N, CA, C and O atoms as a CHARMM CRD file, in Angstrom:
* protein
*
  212
    1    1 MET  N      9.31300 -13.56600  -0.78900 PROA 1      0.00000
    2    1 MET  CA     8.65900 -13.38700  -2.16800 PROA 1      0.00000
    3    1 MET  C      7.22900 -13.11800  -2.02200 PROA 1      0.00000
    4    1 MET  O      6.65900 -12.26400  -2.70100 PROA 1      0.00000
    5    2 LYS  N      6.54900 -13.95300  -1.00000 PROA 2      0.00000
    6    2 LYS  CA     5.20000 -14.05000  -0.88000 PROA 2      0.00000
    7    2 LYS  C      4.68200 -12.68900  -0.40500 PROA 2      0.00000
    8    2 LYS  O      3.67900 -12.19800  -0.92200 PROA 2      0.00000
    9    3 ALA  N      5.38400 -12.05400   0.61400 PROA 3      0.00000
   10    3 ALA  CA     4.94400 -10.88300   0.96900 PROA 3      0.00000
   11    3 ALA  C      4.81100  -9.71700   0.01700 PROA 3      0.00000
   12    3 ALA  O      3.87600  -8.91600   0.04000 PROA 3      0.00000
   13    4 LYS  N      5.96800  -9.69300  -0.93700 PROA 4      0.00000
   14    4 LYS  CA     6.03500  -8.87100  -1.97900 PROA 4      0.00000
   15    4 LYS  C      4.78300  -8.84100  -2.82300 PROA 4      0.00000
   16    4 LYS  O      4.21000  -7.80800  -3.16800 PROA 4      0.00000
   17    5 LYS  N      4.34800 -10.28900  -3.17600 PROA 5      0.00000
   18    5 LYS  CA     3.30200 -10.56100  -4.14400 PROA 5      0.00000
   19    5 LYS  C      1.92900 -10.07000  -3.29100 PROA 5      0.00000
   20    5 LYS  O      1.12000  -9.30000  -3.80700 PROA 5      0.00000
   21    6 VAL  N      1.79200 -10.50600  -2.17900 PROA 6      0.00000
   22    6 VAL  CA     0.68000  -9.99700  -1.36200 PROA 6      0.00000
   23    6 VAL  C      0.52900  -8.28900  -1.31700 PROA 6      0.00000
   24    6 VAL  O     -0.53800  -7.71000  -1.51700 PROA 6      0.00000
   25    7 LEU  N      1.73800  -7.65900  -1.03400 PROA 7      0.00000
   26    7 LEU  CA     1.65200  -6.31100  -1.20200 PROA 7      0.00000
   27    7 LEU  C      1.35000  -5.78700  -2.55300 PROA 7      0.00000
   28    7 LEU  O      0.59700  -4.81500  -2.60400 PROA 7      0.00000
   29    8 MET  N      1.82200  -6.28100  -3.66000 PROA 8      0.00000
   30    8 MET  CA     1.38100  -5.98500  -4.72500 PROA 8      0.00000
   31    8 MET  C     -0.13200  -6.09100  -5.15500 PROA 8      0.00000
   32    8 MET  O     -0.78700  -5.21900  -5.72700 PROA 8      0.00000
   33    9 LEU  N     -0.53100  -7.29000  -4.77500 PROA 9      0.00000
   34    9 LEU  CA    -2.20100  -7.44200  -4.95900 PROA 9      0.00000
   35    9 LEU  C     -2.86800  -6.42300  -4.36100 PROA 9      0.00000
   36    9 LEU  O     -3.72000  -5.75800  -4.95100 PROA 9      0.00000
   37   10 VAL  N     -2.45300  -6.20400  -2.91700 PROA 10     0.00000
   38   10 VAL  CA    -3.31700  -5.24100  -2.25500 PROA 10     0.00000
   39   10 VAL  C     -3.09700  -3.77300  -2.75600 PROA 10     0.00000
   40   10 VAL  O     -3.97600  -2.91300  -2.68800 PROA 10     0.00000
   41   11 GLY  N     -1.94100  -3.58000  -3.22500 PROA 11     0.00000
   42   11 GLY  CA    -2.13100  -2.25800  -4.03800 PROA 11     0.00000
   43   11 GLY  C     -2.70600  -2.18900  -5.20900 PROA 11     0.00000
   44   11 GLY  O     -2.99300  -1.03300  -5.52200 PROA 11     0.00000
   45   12 VAL  N     -2.98100  -2.98900  -5.97100 PROA 12     0.00000
   46   12 VAL  CA    -3.58300  -3.22100  -7.31500 PROA 12     0.00000
   47   12 VAL  C     -5.09100  -3.16600  -6.76400 PROA 12     0.00000
   48   12 VAL  O     -5.77300  -2.23200  -7.18700 PROA 12     0.00000
   49   13 ALA  N     -5.60100  -3.93900  -5.99300 PROA 13     0.00000
   50   13 ALA  CA    -6.90000  -3.84900  -5.32400 PROA 13     0.00000
   51   13 ALA  C     -7.22200  -2.29300  -4.96300 PROA 13     0.00000
   52   13 ALA  O     -8.07100  -1.62900  -5.55900 PROA 13     0.00000
   53   14 LEU  N     -6.43900  -1.83100  -3.92900 PROA 14     0.00000
   54   14 LEU  CA    -6.66500  -0.44200  -3.72000 PROA 14     0.00000
   55   14 LEU  C     -6.85900   0.44500  -4.79700 PROA 14     0.00000
   56   14 LEU  O     -7.70500   1.33300  -4.69500 PROA 14     0.00000
   57   15 VAL  N     -6.15300   0.30900  -5.85900 PROA 15     0.00000
   58   15 VAL  CA    -6.45900   1.43900  -7.00300 PROA 15     0.00000
   59   15 VAL  C     -7.52600   1.18700  -7.67900 PROA 15     0.00000
   60   15 VAL  O     -8.23700   2.13500  -8.01400 PROA 15     0.00000
   61   16 LEU  N     -7.88400  -0.15700  -8.03400 PROA 16     0.00000
   62   16 LEU  CA    -9.12100  -0.57600  -8.51000 PROA 16     0.00000
   63   16 LEU  C    -10.17300  -0.08000  -7.88400 PROA 16     0.00000
   64   16 LEU  O    -11.08600   0.40900  -8.55000 PROA 16     0.00000
   65   17 PHE  N    -10.23300  -0.12100  -6.39200 PROA 17     0.00000
   66   17 PHE  CA   -11.44400   0.11400  -5.81000 PROA 17     0.00000
   67   17 PHE  C    -11.60000   1.73800  -5.86900 PROA 17     0.00000
   68   17 PHE  O    -12.71700   2.25200  -5.93600 PROA 17     0.00000
   69   18 TYR  N    -10.40700   2.50400  -5.83800 PROA 18     0.00000
   70   18 TYR  CA   -10.46100   3.95800  -6.09600 PROA 18     0.00000
   71   18 TYR  C    -10.97900   4.40100  -7.36900 PROA 18     0.00000
   72   18 TYR  O    -11.81600   5.30000  -7.45800 PROA 18     0.00000
   73   19 VAL  N    -10.45600   3.73700  -8.42600 PROA 19     0.00000
   74   19 VAL  CA   -11.05600   3.97700  -9.71300 PROA 19     0.00000
   75   19 VAL  C    -12.51400   3.60900  -9.97200 PROA 19     0.00000
   76   19 VAL  O    -13.18200   4.17000 -10.84100 PROA 19     0.00000
   77   20 ILE  N    -12.97900   2.63500  -9.17500 PROA 20     0.00000
   78   20 ILE  CA   -14.55200   2.08700  -9.50700 PROA 20     0.00000
   79   20 ILE  C    -15.22300   3.00500  -8.55100 PROA 20     0.00000
   80   20 ILE  O    -16.34900   3.28800  -8.96000 PROA 20     0.00000
   81   21 THR  N    -14.91000   3.59000  -7.37700 PROA 21     0.00000
   82   21 THR  CA   -15.65400   4.32300  -6.55900 PROA 21     0.00000
   83   21 THR  C    -15.75900   5.83600  -6.82900 PROA 21     0.00000
   84   21 THR  O    -16.76000   6.54500  -6.73400 PROA 21     0.00000
   85   22 GLN  N    -14.42300   6.19700  -7.21100 PROA 22     0.00000
   86   22 GLN  CA   -14.17700   7.60200  -7.45400 PROA 22     0.00000
   87   22 GLN  C    -13.59400   7.85800  -8.94800 PROA 22     0.00000
   88   22 GLN  O    -12.50200   8.41000  -9.08000 PROA 22     0.00000
   89   23 PRO  N    -14.32800   7.45500 -10.02300 PROA 23     0.00000
   90   23 PRO  CA   -13.73700   7.37500 -11.31000 PROA 23     0.00000
   91   23 PRO  C    -13.32900   9.01800 -11.80500 PROA 23     0.00000
   92   23 PRO  O    -12.37800   9.16700 -12.57100 PROA 23     0.00000
   93   24 GLY  N    -14.07000  10.15200 -11.34000 PROA 24     0.00000
   94   24 GLY  CA   -13.61900  11.56500 -11.69800 PROA 24     0.00000
   95   24 GLY  C    -12.43600  11.97300 -11.00700 PROA 24     0.00000
   96   24 GLY  O    -11.53500  12.45800 -11.69200 PROA 24     0.00000
   97   25 PRO  N    -12.25900  11.85400  -9.64700 PROA 25     0.00000
   98   25 PRO  CA   -10.95300  12.27100  -9.03500 PROA 25     0.00000
   99   25 PRO  C     -9.77900  11.21300  -9.58900 PROA 25     0.00000
  100   25 PRO  O     -8.63200  11.63900  -9.72500 PROA 25     0.00000
  101   26 ALA  N    -10.05700  10.00700  -9.86100 PROA 26     0.00000
  102   26 ALA  CA    -9.06000   9.00500 -10.32500 PROA 26     0.00000
  103   26 ALA  C     -8.70500   9.55300 -11.69000 PROA 26     0.00000
  104   26 ALA  O     -7.50300   9.63400 -11.94200 PROA 26     0.00000
  105   27 ALA  N     -9.47400   9.89600 -12.50200 PROA 27     0.00000
  106   27 ALA  CA    -8.89500  10.56100 -13.73500 PROA 27     0.00000
  107   27 ALA  C     -8.07100  11.75400 -13.61800 PROA 27     0.00000
  108   27 ALA  O     -7.02300  11.93000 -14.23900 PROA 27     0.00000
  109   28 GLN  N     -8.65000  12.64700 -12.70600 PROA 28     0.00000
  110   28 GLN  CA    -7.73000  13.90200 -12.66100 PROA 28     0.00000
  111   28 GLN  C     -6.30200  13.73400 -12.06600 PROA 28     0.00000
  112   28 GLN  O     -5.30600  14.40800 -12.32700 PROA 28     0.00000
  113   29 ALA  N     -6.43200  12.61500 -11.15400 PROA 29     0.00000
  114   29 ALA  CA    -4.98800  12.18600 -10.53000 PROA 29     0.00000
  115   29 ALA  C     -4.02300  11.84100 -11.65100 PROA 29     0.00000
  116   29 ALA  O     -2.89700  12.30800 -11.81500 PROA 29     0.00000
  117   30 VAL  N     -4.76000  10.79800 -12.51400 PROA 30     0.00000
  118   30 VAL  CA    -3.92000  10.29500 -13.82000 PROA 30     0.00000
  119   30 VAL  C     -3.34000  11.49300 -14.75100 PROA 30     0.00000
  120   30 VAL  O     -2.21000  11.42700 -15.23300 PROA 30     0.00000
  121   31 GLN  N     -4.23300  12.62100 -14.96700 PROA 31     0.00000
  122   31 GLN  CA    -3.78800  13.47600 -15.85500 PROA 31     0.00000
  123   31 GLN  C     -2.89600  14.33000 -15.05600 PROA 31     0.00000
  124   31 GLN  O     -2.22800  15.08500 -15.76200 PROA 31     0.00000
  125   32 GLU  N     -2.71100  14.42400 -13.92300 PROA 32     0.00000
  126   32 GLU  CA    -1.67700  15.27900 -12.97300 PROA 32     0.00000
  127   32 GLU  C     -0.55300  14.56700 -13.15300 PROA 32     0.00000
  128   32 GLU  O      0.43000  15.19500 -13.54500 PROA 32     0.00000
  129   33 ILE  N     -0.44100  13.27500 -12.94000 PROA 33     0.00000
  130   33 ILE  CA     0.67500  12.43900 -13.13500 PROA 33     0.00000
  131   33 ILE  C      1.41300  12.54500 -14.52900 PROA 33     0.00000
  132   33 ILE  O      2.60800  12.82000 -14.63200 PROA 33     0.00000
  133   34 LEU  N      0.56400  12.29500 -15.58900 PROA 34     0.00000
  134   34 LEU  CA     1.10300  12.60700 -16.71100 PROA 34     0.00000
  135   34 LEU  C      1.50800  13.82800 -16.98000 PROA 34     0.00000
  136   34 LEU  O      2.56700  13.95800 -17.59500 PROA 34     0.00000
  137   35 GLY  N      0.84200  14.85200 -16.62600 PROA 35     0.00000
  138   35 GLY  CA     1.42700  16.08100 -16.66900 PROA 35     0.00000
  139   35 GLY  C      2.93900  16.41900 -16.26800 PROA 35     0.00000
  140   35 GLY  O      3.87000  16.94800 -16.87500 PROA 35     0.00000
  141   36 TRP  N      2.77400  15.85800 -14.92300 PROA 36     0.00000
  142   36 TRP  CA     4.33300  15.93900 -14.21900 PROA 36     0.00000
  143   36 TRP  C      5.35000  15.20400 -15.24600 PROA 36     0.00000
  144   36 TRP  O      6.29200  15.81000 -15.75600 PROA 36     0.00000
  145   37 LEU  N      5.11700  14.08000 -15.45400 PROA 37     0.00000
  146   37 LEU  CA     5.86200  13.28600 -16.56100 PROA 37     0.00000
  147   37 LEU  C      6.33100  14.03300 -17.88100 PROA 37     0.00000
  148   37 LEU  O      7.47600  14.05400 -18.33200 PROA 37     0.00000
  149   38 ARG  N      5.30000  14.58800 -18.35400 PROA 38     0.00000
  150   38 ARG  CA     5.55900  15.34800 -19.65400 PROA 38     0.00000
  151   38 ARG  C      6.39700  16.47000 -19.16600 PROA 38     0.00000
  152   38 ARG  O      7.31300  16.75900 -19.93500 PROA 38     0.00000
  153   39 GLN  N      6.31200  17.19400 -18.05400 PROA 39     0.00000
  154   39 GLN  CA     7.10600  18.36400 -17.62300 PROA 39     0.00000
  155   39 GLN  C      8.44100  17.92200 -17.38800 PROA 39     0.00000
  156   39 GLN  O      9.38900  18.50700 -17.91300 PROA 39     0.00000
  157   40 GLY  N      8.59300  16.92300 -16.63300 PROA 40     0.00000
  158   40 GLY  CA     9.98000  16.31700 -16.58600 PROA 40     0.00000
  159   40 GLY  C     10.71100  15.95200 -17.94500 PROA 40     0.00000
  160   40 GLY  O     11.86000  16.29900 -18.21900 PROA 40     0.00000
  161   41 ALA  N      9.93800  15.25800 -18.69500 PROA 41     0.00000
  162   41 ALA  CA    10.62500  15.02900 -19.94000 PROA 41     0.00000
  163   41 ALA  C     11.06000  16.30000 -20.66700 PROA 41     0.00000
  164   41 ALA  O     12.23900  16.45400 -20.98600 PROA 41     0.00000
  165   42 GLU  N     10.16200  17.17400 -20.92200 PROA 42     0.00000
  166   42 GLU  CA    10.30800  18.47700 -21.48600 PROA 42     0.00000
  167   42 GLU  C     11.70800  19.12700 -20.83500 PROA 42     0.00000
  168   42 GLU  O     12.56600  19.62300 -21.56500 PROA 42     0.00000
  169   43 ALA  N     11.84200  19.06800 -19.36800 PROA 43     0.00000
  170   43 ALA  CA    13.14500  19.86700 -18.93200 PROA 43     0.00000
  171   43 ALA  C     14.13900  18.99100 -19.08400 PROA 43     0.00000
  172   43 ALA  O     15.26200  19.48700 -19.00000 PROA 43     0.00000
  173   44 ILE  N     14.06100  17.46100 -19.34800 PROA 44     0.00000
  174   44 ILE  CA    15.27100  16.75900 -19.69000 PROA 44     0.00000
  175   44 ILE  C     15.86000  17.17800 -21.11900 PROA 44     0.00000
  176   44 ILE  O     17.03200  17.49700 -21.31900 PROA 44     0.00000
  177   45 ILE  N     14.79700  17.12000 -22.12000 PROA 45     0.00000
  178   45 ILE  CA    15.14700  17.59900 -23.33200 PROA 45     0.00000
  179   45 ILE  C     15.84300  19.01300 -23.64900 PROA 45     0.00000
  180   45 ILE  O     16.72700  19.24100 -24.47500 PROA 45     0.00000
  181   46 THR  N     15.29200  19.77800 -22.89000 PROA 46     0.00000
  182   46 THR  CA    15.81600  21.32000 -22.96000 PROA 46     0.00000
  183   46 THR  C     17.12000  21.19500 -22.21900 PROA 46     0.00000
  184   46 THR  O     17.92800  21.98400 -22.70800 PROA 46     0.00000
  185   47 PHE  N     17.59900  20.54500 -21.28300 PROA 47     0.00000
  186   47 PHE  CA    18.82400  20.46000 -20.50900 PROA 47     0.00000
  187   47 PHE  C     19.69800  19.68100 -21.67800 PROA 47     0.00000
  188   47 PHE  O     20.84400  20.09500 -21.85100 PROA 47     0.00000
  189   48 VAL  N     19.28900  18.71100 -22.39500 PROA 48     0.00000
  190   48 VAL  CA    20.10600  18.14000 -23.38800 PROA 48     0.00000
  191   48 VAL  C     20.50500  18.95800 -24.61900 PROA 48     0.00000
  192   48 VAL  O     21.63800  19.02600 -25.09700 PROA 48     0.00000
  193   49 GLN  N     19.38600  19.57500 -25.06100 PROA 49     0.00000
  194   49 GLN  CA    19.42000  20.62700 -25.94400 PROA 49     0.00000
  195   49 GLN  C     20.57500  21.66800 -25.62800 PROA 49     0.00000
  196   49 GLN  O     21.53800  21.83700 -26.37500 PROA 49     0.00000
  197   50 ASN  N     20.38900  22.28100 -24.54900 PROA 50     0.00000
  198   50 ASN  CA    21.51200  23.35500 -24.19700 PROA 50     0.00000
  199   50 ASN  C     22.81600  22.88900 -23.96700 PROA 50     0.00000
  200   50 ASN  O     23.73900  23.66000 -24.22900 PROA 50     0.00000
  201   51 VAL  N     23.10100  21.60400 -23.46000 PROA 51     0.00000
  202   51 VAL  CA    24.42000  21.08600 -23.47900 PROA 51     0.00000
  203   51 VAL  C     25.10700  20.80000 -24.80400 PROA 51     0.00000
  204   51 VAL  O     26.33400  20.80000 -24.90800 PROA 51     0.00000
  205   52 PHE  N     24.28300  20.55800 -25.80800 PROA 52     0.00000
  206   52 PHE  CA    24.75000  20.25200 -27.09300 PROA 52     0.00000
  207   52 PHE  C     24.67200  21.34200 -27.88300 PROA 52     0.00000
  208   52 PHE  O     25.11300  21.17200 -29.01900 PROA 52     0.00000
  209   53 ALA  N     24.17900  22.57600 -27.58700 PROA 53     0.00000
  210   53 ALA  CA    23.84300  23.70400 -28.31600 PROA 53     0.00000
  211   53 ALA  C     24.98400  24.53200 -28.49900 PROA 53     0.00000
  212   53 ALA  O     24.88700  25.58700 -29.12500 PROA 53     0.00000
């Protein structure tokens, strides 16, 4: 349990460090991830619409 908590804290610290030191690239990375999630959701919606059409 302790190892999981330590790894989580290290991960959060690395993300915060990246956001603070590289705000532009960090924002671009978040936009890309959100774009991928949007495309995935649209693909699932299209699939379900075609199944029930």
